[in-house]
N, C-alpha and C positions, 0 to 999 in steps of 0.2 A: 401512634396507631396508623396502620397502613390503610389507605383509602384507594379505591379503584373506581374508575368511571369509564363506561363504554360509550363509544360514539360511532356514528355511521348512519347510512341510509336506512330508513324504516321499510322501504319497498324496493325490491329487486325483481327484474324480469327473469323469466325462465331462460336458462342456458347461460346467463351472465355470471360474473364472479361477485360474490358477496365479500366485502372487506369491512371489518370492524376493528377499531383501535381502542385499546385500553390504556388510559393514562393513570399512572401510579404516583401517589404522594405518600410521604411518611416513610419511605424506604427506597433504596436504589434497587433496580431490577438486576444489578450485577452483584448484589450482596450474597456472600457464600451461603449455600444451602437454601436459597430461595428459588421456588418453582412457581411458574406463572401459567395458569391453566385457562383453557376455554372449555366451557360446559354449556350445553343447551337443553331446553325443555320444550318439546313440541306441545301444542295444545292437547290437554287431556292425557298426556303421557309423562313418564318419569324423566329424571335427569340423565343426560347422556354426556359422558366425557369425550371431548373431541381431540385434545392434544395439549402439549405443554412445551414451554421453552424454559430452560433453566438459567441459572446465573452465569454459566459459561457460554450461553447461546446455543446449547445443544437442544434439539427438538425430538419429540416422540409423539406419534399419532395413533389414534384408534385404528385398528386394522380395517374396520369397515368404512372408514373415511379417508384412509391414507392416500388413496390415489387422487383425491380432490382437495386435500387440505395442506396448507402451509402456514407456518407461524414465523414471523420475523420480528425484529426489534430495532428500536432507535434509542440507543443509550443516551444520546445527547438530550433527548426529550423525555427520557424515562417512560417510554411507551412500548407496547408490543401489539402486534397486529395479526389478526386472523384473516386468511384468504380461503374462501371455499368456492371452488369453480363448478361450472356446469350445474347450477342449482335447479331444483325442481320444487313443486309445491310442497313436497315432503320435507323440505328444508325450512319451512315456516316454523319459527320457534322463538322463544325468548332466549337470547344469548347472554351468557354471563362470563365475565372474567373473574378469576379467583386466584388467591395467593396461598401458597403452602410453604412452611418452613420445615424442612426435613419431613417427618411423618405427621406433622401437626397442621391440620387444615385451618387456615386463617380467614382473612377478610374476603368478602364477595363484593362485586359491583352490584348496582341496583338492578341490572339487567336491561336489555333493550329488545323490543319486539321487532323481528324482521319478517316481513311477509313476502313470499315469492308469488308474483302475479303471472298468471298464464294469459 
C-alpha cells in the first residue's frame, strides 16, 4: 500500500516561498504510470489541484498557479517537493500530496495546514 506524508513549515510569511515535501513509501516515485499530485483546500472551500510530477519527472501545473508553482523530486529519497512563491494569505490552506496510477486515484497524505501570515 502506498503511503504519503507531507512535511514542511506550518507558517509562512507573506511574499515568501512555501516549500512542502512529500515522502512516499510503498512505491517508487519512478514507477511507470505513477503520478504524484499536490492538491490544496483553503478553509471553507473546495479542493484545488495545483500540479503533478510524473514517473519520468515531467511536470504539469494548474494554469492559475503556473507562474508561482514548481514541483521537483529527489529519487534517492523517494520524495517530491512543492514550491509556491510569492504567497499571500489566500494561499492559506491544507496541502495534500496524492498518488495516481494511470486514471485511478490512489492514496492521499494526511494533509498539512499552512498559514500565510501578514
